[in-house]
C-alpha positions in Angstrom: 63.3 147.2 100.6 64.8 145.7 97.6 66.6 142.4 97.1 69.9 144.2 97.4 69.3 144.7 101.1 71.0 141.5 102.0 74.1 142.6 100.1 74.2 145.8 102.1 73.8 143.9 105.3 76.7 141.6 104.2 78.8 144.7 103.5 78.1 146.0 107.0 79.3 142.8 108.5 82.7 143.2 106.7 84.2 145.3 109.5 87.8 144.1 109.6 89.6 147.1 111.2 93.2 148.2 111.6 93.6 146.3 114.8 92.4 143.1 113.1 95.0 143.5 110.3 97.7 144.1 112.9 96.8 140.9 114.8 96.7 138.9 111.6 100.0 140.3 110.4 101.6 139.7 113.8 100.8 136.0 113.5 102.6 135.8 110.1 105.6 137.7 111.5 106.0 135.3 114.4 106.1 132.4 112.0 108.7 134.1 109.9 110.9 135.0 112.9 110.8 131.3 114.0 112.0 130.3 110.5 114.8 132.9 110.7 115.9 131.6 114.1 116.2 128.0 113.0 117.5 128.8 109.6 120.2 131.2 110.6 120.9 131.1 114.3 120.2 127.4 115.1 121.0 125.9 111.8 119.9 122.4 110.7 123.2 120.9 109.6 122.2 117.5 108.3 119.3 116.1 106.4 118.3 114.2 109.6 118.2 117.6 111.4 116.1 119.2 108.7 113.6 116.4 108.2 113.2 114.7 111.7 114.9 117.2 114.0 117.8 114.9 114.6 115.4 112.5 116.3 115.7 114.5 119.5 112.4 116.4 119.5 110.4 116.7 122.7 106.9 115.3 123.3 105.0 118.5 123.8 105.9 120.5 120.7 105.6 117.3 118.5 102.1 116.6 120.0 101.1 120.2 119.2 102.5 119.9 115.7 100.5 116.7 115.2 97.3 118.5 116.1 98.1 121.5 113.9 99.2 119.4 111.0 96.0 117.3 111.1 93.5 120.1 111.8 93.2 122.3 108.7 91.0 125.3 107.9 88.6 122.8 106.3 88.1 121.2 109.8 87.6 124.6 111.6 85.1 125.8 109.0 83.6 122.5 107.9 82.8 120.9 111.2 80.5 123.8 112.4 78.8 123.6 109.0 78.3 119.8 109.3 76.6 120.2 112.7 74.5 123.2 111.6 73.1 121.3 108.6 73.0 117.7 109.7 73.0 117.6 113.5 75.3 116.0 116.1 75.6 112.5 114.7 79.1 113.5 113.6 80.2 113.9 117.2 80.3 110.1 117.7 83.4 109.9 115.6 85.1 110.3 119.0 84.9 106.6 119.4 86.6 106.0 116.1 89.4 108.4 117.0 90.0 106.5 120.2 90.1 103.2 118.2 92.7 104.9 115.9 94.8 105.7 119.0 95.0 102.1 120.1 95.8 100.9 116.6 98.6 103.4 116.2 100.0 102.7 119.6 100.1 98.9 119.5 99.8 97.9 115.8 101.6 100.3 113.4 103.8 102.6 115.4 106.1 100.0 117.0 107.3 98.8 113.6 107.7 102.2 112.0 109.6 103.7 115.0 111.9 100.8 115.7 113.0 100.8 112.0 114.2 104.4 112.5 112.9 105.5 109.1 112.9 109.0 107.7 110.3 108.3 105.0 107.5 106.0 105.8 107.8 104.6 102.3 111.2 103.1 103.1 109.2 100.4 104.8 107.8 99.3 101.4 111.3 98.8 100.0 112.2 96.6 103.1 109.0 94.6 102.6 109.0 94.4 98.8 111.4 96.4 96.7 112.3 99.8 95.4 109.4 99.8 92.9 107.0 99.4 95.8 108.6 102.2 97.6 108.2 104.5 94.6 104.6 103.3 94.1 103.7 104.4 97.7 105.6 107.7 97.3 103.8 108.6 94.1 100.4 108.1 95.8 101.5 110.5 98.5 102.6 113.1 96.0 99.4 113.0 94.1 97.3 113.2 97.2 99.3 116.2 98.5 99.1 118.1 95.3 95.3 117.5 95.2 94.5 118.5 98.7 96.9 121.3 99.7 95.5 124.0 97.3 92.1 123.3 98.8 93.5 123.6 102.3 94.7 127.1 101.4 91.6 128.1 99.5 89.1 127.5 102.2 90.5 129.9 104.8 90.9 132.5 102.0 87.1 132.3 101.7 86.8 133.1 105.4 89.1 136.1 104.9 87.0 137.2 102.0 83.8 137.0 104.1 85.2 139.3 106.8 87.2 141.7 104.7 85.9 141.6 101.1 89.5 141.1 99.9 89.9 138.9 96.9 91.3 135.4 97.8 94.1 135.8 95.3 95.5 138.8 97.1 95.9 137.2 100.5 96.7 133.6 99.5 100.0 134.2 97.6 101.2 136.5 100.5 100.4 133.9 103.2 101.8 131.1 101.2 105.1 132.9 100.6 105.5 133.3 104.4 104.8 129.6 104.8 107.3 128.7 102.1 110.0 130.9 103.7 109.9 129.5 107.2 109.5 125.9 106.1 112.4 126.3 103.6 114.9 127.9 105.9 114.0 126.4 109.3 113.2 122.7 108.5 111.2 120.5 110.8 112.1 122.4 114.0 110.7 125.6 112.5 107.6 123.8 111.3 107.0 122.2 114.7 107.5 125.4 116.8 105.3 127.5 114.5 102.7 124.7 114.8 102.8 125.1 118.6 102.0 128.8 118.2 99.4 128.1 115.6 97.7 125.4 117.7 97.4 127.9 120.6 95.9 130.5 118.3 93.4 127.9 116.9 92.2 126.9 120.3 92.1 130.5 121.5 90.1 131.7 118.5 87.5 129.0 118.6 87.0 129.2 122.4 86.6 132.9 122.1 83.9 132.6 119.5 82.1 129.9 121.5 82.1 131.9 124.8 81.2 135.3 123.4 78.6 133.8 121.0 76.9 131.8 123.8 76.7 135.0 125.9 75.0 136.8 123.1 72.2 134.3 122.7 71.6 133.9 126.4 73.9 131.2 127.5 74.8 127.6 126.7 71.4 126.4 127.9 69.7 128.4 125.2 72.1 127.0 122.6 71.3 123.5 123.7 67.5 124.0 123.9 67.2 125.6 120.5 69.2 122.8 118.9 67.2 120.1 120.8 63.9 121.6 119.6 65.1 121.5 116.0 66.2 117.9 116.2 69.9 118.6 115.9 70.8 117.0 119.2 70.7 113.3 118.4 71.3 109.9 120.1 73.6 107.5 118.2 72.1 106.1 115.1 72.4 102.3 115.7 71.6 101.3 112.2 74.0 98.8 110.5 73.1 100.1 107.0 76.3 101.4 105.3 74.2 103.5 103.0 73.2 105.8 105.8 75.5 108.8 105.8 76.3 108.7 109.5 75.7 105.9 112.0 77.5 104.7 115.1 79.1 101.8 113.3 80.1 104.0 110.4 81.6 106.6 112.7 83.6 104.0 114.8 84.9 101.7 112.0 84.8 103.9 109.0 85.8 107.1 110.8 88.4 105.3 112.9 90.1 103.7 109.8 90.0 107.1 108.0 91.8 108.8 110.9 94.2 105.8 111.2 95.6 106.6 107.8 95.3 110.4 107.7 96.5 110.9 111.4 99.0 108.1 111.7 100.5 106.4 108.7 100.7 109.2 106.1 104.1 110.8 105.8 103.0 114.2 107.2 102.1 112.6 110.5 104.5 109.7 110.8 107.4 112.0 110.3 106.6 113.7 113.6 106.4 110.4 115.5 109.8 109.4 114.0 111.4 112.6 115.2 111.0 111.5 118.8 113.9 109.5 120.3 111.9 106.7 122.0 108.9 104.6 121.1 107.4 105.4 124.5 107.6 109.2 123.7 105.9 108.5 120.3 103.1 106.6 122.1 102.5 109.4 124.5 102.4 111.9 121.6 99.7 109.8 120.0 97.4 110.1 123.0 98.1 113.8 123.5 97.2 114.2 119.8 94.0 112.2 120.3 92.9 114.3 123.3 93.9 117.6 121.6 92.3 116.9 118.2 89.1 115.7 119.8 88.9 118.8 122.0 89.3 121.1 119.0 86.7 119.1 117.0 84.3 119.3 119.9 84.7 123.1 120.2 84.2 123.4 116.4 81.1 121.2 116.7 79.7 123.4 119.5 80.2 126.4 117.3 78.0 124.7 114.8 75.3 124.5 117.4 75.9 128.1 118.2 75.5 129.1 114.6 72.0 127.5 114.6 71.1 129.1 118.0 72.0 132.5 116.5 70.3 132.1 113.2 67.6 129.6 114.2 64.8 131.6 112.6 66.7 133.2 109.7 69.0 130.8 107.8 71.9 132.8 106.2 72.4 130.2 103.5 68.8 130.6 102.2 69.0 134.4 102.3 72.5 134.3 100.7 73.9 136.4 103.6 76.6 133.7 103.5 77.5 132.9 99.9 78.9 129.5 100.7 78.6 126.9 103.5 82.2 127.5 104.5 81.4 131.2 105.3 78.9 130.4 108.1 81.4 130.6 110.9 83.1 133.8 109.7 79.6 135.3 109.4 79.0 134.4 113.1 82.4 135.8 114.1 81.7 139.2 112.5 78.3 139.4 114.2 79.8 138.3 117.6 83.2 140.0 117.7 83.1 142.9 115.3 82.7 145.4 118.2 85.9 144.3 119.8 88.9 145.5 117.7 91.5 142.8 117.1 89.3 139.8 118.0 88.0 139.1 114.4 91.7 139.3 113.4 92.5 136.7 116.0 89.9 134.3 114.6 91.0 134.7 111.0 94.6 134.2 112.2 93.4 131.0 113.9 91.9 129.7 110.6 94.9 130.6 108.6 97.1 129.0 111.3 95.4 125.7 110.7 96.0 126.1 106.9 99.6 127.2 107.3 100.5 124.3 109.6 99.0 121.8 107.2 100.8 123.3 104.2 104.2 123.6 106.0 104.0 120.0 107.3 103.2 118.7 103.8 106.0 120.7 102.2 108.5 119.4 104.8 107.3 115.8 104.2 107.5 116.3 100.5 111.2 117.2 100.9 111.7 114.0 102.8 109.9 111.9 100.2 111.9 113.4 97.3 115.2 112.9 99.0 114.6 109.5 100.6 112.3 107.9 98.0 113.1 109.5 94.6 116.8 110.3 94.9 118.6 107.9 97.2 117.2 104.6 96.0 118.0 105.4 92.3 121.2 107.4 92.4 124.4 105.8 93.7 126.3 109.0 94.1 125.7 110.4 97.6 124.9 114.1 97.9 127.1 116.5 99.9 125.4 118.3 102.9 125.2 121.4 100.8 123.7 119.6 97.8 121.2 117.9 100.1 120.2 121.2 101.6 119.7 122.8 98.2 117.6 119.8 97.0 115.3 119.8 100.0 114.8 123.6 99.9 114.2 123.5 96.2 111.4 120.9 96.7 109.8 123.1 99.3 109.8 126.2 97.1 108.6 124.4 93.9 105.8 122.5 95.7 104.7 125.7 97.5 104.4 127.7 94.4 102.7 124.9 92.5 100.0 124.9 95.3 99.6 128.6 95.1 99.1 128.4 91.3 96.5 125.5 91.8 94.4 127.8 94.0 93.4 129.6 90.8 92.2 126.2 89.4 90.3 125.3 92.6 88.3 128.6 92.4 87.2 127.8 88.9 85.8 124.4 89.9 82.7 125.8 91.4 80.3 123.0 92.2 83.0 120.5 91.4 84.9 121.5 94.5 83.3 118.8 96.6 84.4 116.2 94.0 88.0 117.5 94.2 88.0 117.2 98.0 86.9 113.6 97.6 89.6 112.7 95.1 92.2 112.2 97.9 90.0 109.4 99.3 90.7 107.4 96.0 94.3 106.9 97.1 93.8 106.7 100.9 92.3 103.2 101.0 94.8 101.6 98.6 97.7 103.3 100.4 96.4 102.0 103.8 95.9 98.6 102.3 99.5 98.7 100.9 101.0 99.2 104.4 98.5 96.7 106.0 99.7 94.0 103.6 103.2 94.5 104.9 102.2 94.5 108.5 99.8 91.6 108.5 100.1 89.4 105.3 103.7 88.0 104.8 102.3 85.6 102.1 101.7 88.5 99.7 104.2 88.9 96.9 105.2 92.1 95.0 103.1 90.9 92.0 100.1 90.4 94.3 100.6 93.8 95.9 100.7 95.6 92.6 97.5 93.9 91.4 95.7 94.7 94.7 96.6 98.4 94.6 95.8 98.9 90.9 92.4 97.1 91.2 91.6 99.1 94.3 92.5 102.4 92.7 90.3 101.7 89.7 87.4 100.4 91.9 87.5 103.4 94.3 87.8 105.9 91.4 84.7 104.4 89.9 82.7 104.5 93.2 83.8 108.1 94.2 83.4 109.7 90.8 80.1 107.9 90.4 78.9 109.3 93.7 80.1 112.8 93.0 78.4 112.7 89.6 75.1 111.7 91.2 75.5 114.6 93.7 76.4 117.1 91.0 73.4 116.1 88.8 71.0 116.3 91.8 70.1 112.7 91.8 71.6 112.3 95.3 71.0 114.9 97.9 71.2 114.3 101.6 68.4 116.1 103.4 69.4 118.7 106.0 67.8 119.6 109.3 65.1 122.3 109.2 66.3 125.7 108.0 63.8 128.5 108.8 63.6 132.0 107.3 60.3 133.3 108.8 62.1 135.4 111.4 64.3 137.4 109.0 64.2 141.1 109.4 65.6 141.9 106.0 64.7 141.2 102.4 66.4 138.6 100.3 65.9 136.9 96.9 63.2 134.2 97.0 64.4 130.6 96.6 62.2 127.7 95.5 64.7 125.0 96.3 63.3 121.5 96.6 65.2 119.1 98.8 65.3 115.6 97.5 66.5 112.6 99.4 68.9 110.0 97.9 67.2 108.6 94.8 66.8 104.8 94.9 67.8 104.6 91.2 71.4 105.6 92.0 73.6 102.5 92.0 73.9 101.1 95.5 77.7 101.4 95.8 77.5 105.1 94.9 75.2 105.6 97.9 77.6 104.1 100.4 78.7 106.6 103.2 81.8 108.5 102.4 83.3 107.3 105.7 83.5 103.8 104.3 85.7 104.8 101.3 89.0 104.2 103.1 87.9 100.9 104.6 86.6 99.6 101.3 89.8 100.6 99.4 92.0 98.9 102.0 90.0 95.7 102.1 89.9 95.4 98.2 93.6 96.0 98.1 94.3 93.2 100.7 91.9 90.7 99.3 93.0 91.0 95.7 96.7 90.9 96.7 96.1 87.7 98.7 94.2 86.0 95.8 96.8 86.9 93.2 99.7 85.9 95.5 98.3 82.5 96.2 97.4 82.0 92.5 100.9 82.8 91.4 102.9 81.3 94.3 102.9 83.0 97.8 105.8 83.9 99.9 106.8 81.5 102.7 105.9 83.3 105.9 108.9 81.6 107.6 111.1 83.7 105.4 109.6 87.0 106.6 111.7 89.5 108.5 109.7 89.6 111.8 110.7 93.2 112.4 108.5 94.2 109.5 105.4 92.5 110.9 103.1 94.1 113.4 103.5 92.9 117.0 99.9 91.6 117.0 100.7 88.9 114.4 104.4 88.1 115.0 103.6 85.4 117.5 101.3 83.7 115.0 103.9 83.4 112.2 105.8 80.1 111.9 109.6 80.2 112.1 112.4 78.1 110.4 114.0 75.4 112.6 117.7 74.7 112.3 117.3 72.0 109.6 115.1 74.3 107.5 117.7 77.1 107.8 120.6 75.0 106.7 118.6 73.6 103.7 118.0 77.1 102.5 121.7 78.0 102.8 121.7 80.2 105.9 124.5 80.4 108.5 125.0 82.3 111.7 126.2 85.9 111.5 128.4 87.8 113.8 126.6 91.1 114.5 129.1 93.9 115.3 128.5 96.5 117.9 128.1 100.1 116.7 129.9 102.6 118.9 127.7 104.9 120.9 124.5 103.1 120.2 122.3 101.5 122.9 120.3 99.7 120.2 123.0 97.1 119.3 124.6 94.2 121.1 127.9 92.5 120.4 126.6 89.0 120.1 126.5 86.0 117.8 123.0 84.9 116.8 121.9 81.3 116.6 120.9 79.7 113.3 117.2 79.9 114.3 117.4 83.6 115.0 119.3 84.3 111.8 116.8 82.3 109.8 114.0 84.4 110.9 115.3 87.2 108.8 114.7 85.3 105.6 116.5 85.7 102.3 119.4 88.2 102.2 118.2 91.8 102.3 119.9 95.1 102.9 118.7 96.9 106.0 121.7 99.3 106.6 120.9 102.2 109.0 117.3 101.4 109.3 116.9 98.3 111.4 117.6 97.1 114.9 120.8 95.5 113.9 122.5 98.1 111.6 123.5 95.7 108.8 122.6 92.6 106.8 120.8 90.1 109.0 121.8 87.0 107.1 124.5 85.7 104.9 124.1 83.1 102.2 126.7 80.2 101.9 
């Protein structure tokens, strides 16, 4: 045998048949039909309909959309790889996700939902000013443009593994379908395609797990082989933040990471805000938590299954799988290739995850451009037709920019991991920015800007420094044992030497990647507090209590009547708004009016529908 034997074996595993292409195409057609229905037969008349479904969405489809929006192809392919290479320590992120659920339910969501926002970044204008709102929106745009091309590129690699088709043939086609149904159907089309895509994701992963387990002799064999290799692990109780995964890191670091990515970021919060009641949004949070964890658990089990299948012949060492992200597709073709249509179902599931993430981001981008880039800075209101054209243009332009950037991602090679980490640079400062508003009424706009700028610079230094150390080989995390003694085919020899993290790498560069969001948020909050107190903090008694999290409202001091009069406040008659059960025709006392603080405009976003105070 020659060294090309492994290439011939790889070609044999690429057995994507006619039935598989039909199943894959059918998934795309269903998405397109849903877009046609909501675009032409159940039209979204207003911007509110297009962006938040008229705030009349139902819990079940929104919950499924939350799952689909958060779970990308990176999750479906990356989680099995993580378990295969490093063991089950990652599973303990379940505790961090539960922590995120409680934080969203009781800390963040009550404020965002009661304000009836369309863009999450409207909150920053209420708390600070228009510049703060623009600041937060720009961070979201940068993060989205960085991450979305990667979200589309990773499943294209899976398609390449099972078909041999070039990634740049399938990616533009799939993206055009996604752009179409998002553009014409709005949020309702996105949500209902997400429902279909979530079902396909679960079905595909469960199918692989069940059939793969049967092939190796059952779940007991899967468990025993992984136990013998040391991949089944008890929680690592170390408090050292330099360790890649530990229980504390998974609970706190992982929980905070999920808190931003699965809760506050526009892509996710826009779904919560589409529900009519806070109670509905809270139920959706917990359905999302259960669903997302179930899918992550199935993906993790598939990682154990990959090892149980290739326990004595590692496909990465033999180059049977060219990249780590192709491990699961390799298993799929070995397990399901004899069943026409089933490999197509799996690839449809992976692309479903990517499509849902991309469509959600495009819809959110339309909301951000309209609400944060146009309305605050242009006095002339748009007609419904102009609004529709603007939102659809944003979807189309952003979609094609992401398609073009897929070509750039492919050229990055070993720098791909660095690119994936770049989004973490903005996550921490962005979470810190919102947390300042929710918890720290003393912080001024000047302090906030200082905090975010310092945090962005600090996190850029740490993350880029860590990625440079990884790229140069000075920092390599040791994997579990990978064996090739049982291989029955020839492959090119490899003399790879595994080196643990070098002690000469600067200590902050060695910190676990799961602490990045926590660190960025803490730096933002601390610096903003210091600068605010150094330059003159806000009086917390002037804070609008609706903008504070319920967990701190009771601790904040209030103006008494004498304080209010001295600051020039007087009672305000609050008019009833016809047809709304959120308003009461009542006159507020001086004490209640004074709580709102200096005159601010909250039209159409608050509990009261108008200015809360008047100055004498």
